[in-house]
matplotlib code that plots the C-alpha trace (Angstrom):
import matplotlib.pyplot as plt

x = [-17.0, -14.6, -14.0, -11.4, -9.2, -9.7, -8.7, -5.5, -4.6, -4.9, -3.4, 0.0, -1.4, -2.5, 0.7, 2.7, 0.5, 1.1, 4.8, 5.0, 3.1, 5.6, 8.4, 6.7, 6.0, 9.5, 11.2, 9.2, 6.4, 3.4, 1.3, -0.6, -2.2, -5.6, -8.6, -10.5, -7.4, -4.1, -4.2, -1.6, -1.4, 1.0, 1.7, 0.7, 1.4, 0.6, 2.3, 2.1, 4.5, 4.4, 6.3, 5.6, 9.3, 10.8, 10.7, 9.0, 6.0, 4.6, 6.0, 3.5, 5.0, 3.0, 3.3, 5.5, 6.6, 7.0, 8.0, 11.1, 12.1, 15.0, 12.6, 10.6, 13.7, 14.9, 11.5, 11.6, 15.1, 14.1, 11.3, 8.3, 5.6, 3.0, -0.2, -2.0, -1.3, -2.8, -2.9, -3.4, -5.1, -5.1, -6.7, -7.0, -8.0, -9.5, -7.8, -8.9, -7.2, -7.9, -6.4, -6.2, -6.0, -3.9, -5.5, -9.1, -8.8, -11.1, -11.1, -11.2, -11.2, -12.0, -12.0, -13.4, -12.9, -14.9, -18.6, -20.2, -23.8, -25.5, -28.6, -28.3, -29.5, -27.1, -24.3, -24.9, -24.9, -21.8, -20.0, -21.0, -19.7, -16.4, -16.1, -16.9, -14.2, -11.7, -12.4, -12.1, -8.7, -7.4, -8.9, -7.3, -3.9, -4.3, -5.0, -1.7, 0.0, -1.6, -0.6, 3.0, 2.9, 1.5, 3.8, 6.5, 9.1, 8.1, 10.9, 13.6, 12.8, 10.4, 11.3, 15.1, 14.3, 12.3, 14.9, 17.6, 15.5, 15.2, 18.9, 19.8, 17.5, 19.1, 22.6, 21.5, 20.2, 23.5, 25.5, 23.3, 23.9, 27.7, 27.8, 27.0]
y = [10.3, 12.3, 10.0, 12.4, 12.2, 8.4, 8.1, 10.2, 8.0, 4.8, 6.2, 4.7, 1.2, 1.9, 3.7, 0.7, -1.5, 0.4, 0.7, -3.1, -3.8, -1.6, -3.7, -6.9, -5.9, -4.5, -7.6, -9.8, -10.9, -8.9, -12.0, -13.5, -16.9, -16.0, -18.2, -17.3, -17.8, -15.9, -12.2, -9.5, -6.0, -3.6, 0.2, 2.3, 5.9, 7.9, 7.8, 10.1, 9.9, 11.8, 12.4, 14.8, 14.6, 16.3, 19.8, 18.7, 17.0, 15.4, 14.2, 13.4, 11.5, 11.0, 9.4, 6.6, 4.3, 6.5, 3.7, 3.2, 6.9, 8.3, 10.7, 7.7, 6.0, 9.2, 9.7, 6.2, 6.8, 10.0, 8.1, 8.9, 6.4, 5.9, 7.8, 7.3, 5.2, 4.3, 0.5, -2.3, -5.4, -8.5, -11.8, -14.3, -12.2, -9.4, -6.1, -3.2, 0.2, 2.3, 4.8, 3.8, 6.2, 4.7, 6.6, 5.9, 2.8, 4.7, 3.7, 6.4, 6.4, 2.7, 1.2, -2.3, -5.0, -4.7, -5.4, -8.1, -7.0, -4.2, -4.1, -1.3, -3.4, -6.3, -3.8, -2.3, -5.8, -6.8, -3.6, -4.2, -7.8, -6.6, -4.0, -6.6, -8.9, -6.0, -5.2, -8.9, -9.1, -6.0, -7.1, -10.5, -9.0, -6.6, -9.7, -11.2, -7.9, -7.9, -11.5, -10.6, -7.2, -8.7, -11.8, -12.0, -12.1, -8.7, -6.8, -9.5, -10.8, -8.8, -5.2, -5.7, -6.9, -3.8, -1.6, -3.3, -2.8, 0.9, 1.3, -0.6, 1.7, 4.7, 3.4, 2.9, 6.5, 7.8, 5.6, 6.7, 10.4, 9.9, 8.8, 12.3]
z = [20.2, 18.1, 15.1, 13.5, 16.6, 16.8, 13.1, 13.8, 16.7, 14.7, 11.5, 12.3, 11.7, 8.1, 7.4, 8.6, 6.6, 3.3, 4.1, 4.8, 1.6, -0.4, 1.2, 0.3, -3.3, -3.9, -2.5, -4.8, -2.4, -3.6, -4.4, -1.5, -1.0, 0.3, 1.3, -1.9, -4.1, -4.8, -5.4, -5.9, -4.6, -6.2, -6.2, -9.2, -10.1, -6.9, -3.6, -0.6, 2.3, 5.6, 8.8, 11.6, 12.6, 9.6, 8.1, 4.9, 6.3, 3.1, -0.2, -3.1, -6.0, -9.2, -12.6, -13.7, -10.8, -7.7, -5.5, -7.6, -7.4, -5.5, -3.7, -2.4, -1.1, 0.6, 2.1, 3.6, 4.9, 6.7, 8.5, 6.4, 6.0, 3.2, 3.9, 0.5, -2.5, -5.8, -5.9, -8.5, -7.3, -9.5, -9.2, -12.1, -15.1, -13.1, -12.2, -10.0, -9.4, -6.4, -4.0, -0.4, 2.5, 5.3, 8.2, 7.4, 5.0, 2.7, -1.0, -3.6, -7.4, -7.6, -11.0, -11.1, -13.8, -17.0, -16.6, -18.7, -18.6, -20.4, -18.2, -15.5, -12.6, -13.4, -14.0, -10.5, -8.9, -10.8, -9.7, -6.1, -6.4, -7.8, -5.0, -2.4, -3.8, -3.7, -0.1, 0.8, -0.8, 0.9, 4.2, 3.9, 3.1, 6.1, 8.3, 7.1, 8.0, 11.4, 12.1, 11.3, 13.1, 16.3, 16.3, 18.8, 16.0, 14.6, 16.4, 16.0, 12.5, 10.4, 11.4, 10.8, 7.2, 6.5, 8.1, 6.0, 2.8, 3.6, 4.3, 1.1, -0.9, 0.6, -0.2, -3.8, -4.0, -2.6, -5.0, -7.9, -7.0, -6.8, -10.4, -11.7]

ax = plt.figure().add_subplot(projection="3d")
ax.plot(x, y, z, "-o")
ax.set_aspect("equal")
plt.show()
């Protein structure tokens, strides 16, 4: 079985998930009520967007708040979707940062909450526990996305909201550019 080809074929789902998550966080709904308690997922200072349909295939935005940039809004408006993003996950007094690859759902550059123990074995177990909690949070939010994405209302209710958000962002970018 060619796993690289399979990953490419299924990449759209991860890209839609991260784009949906961006929509949710930007419209004030980045906190999720999960079985193990509420948690928030938010975008940090790295965002990669891609489309195979446009001349410029990939935009990589770094530093500051890339999701608030004009370039990000224009990328969305031209049909690009999020392929990688640096994220912040918060639950209670704990915070993780990590980069998530949409196609493979691979985590990179994971930074877990501060460790309490000084003993190496305990530190290892604590780190593993933190990583497990992070993956459970992201998996739970992904389940919420899948439930919404597979619901009969996706095309009639949810997708139009996301499309309107993208159009409104684009209109703001145009209006901002006209003020010069």
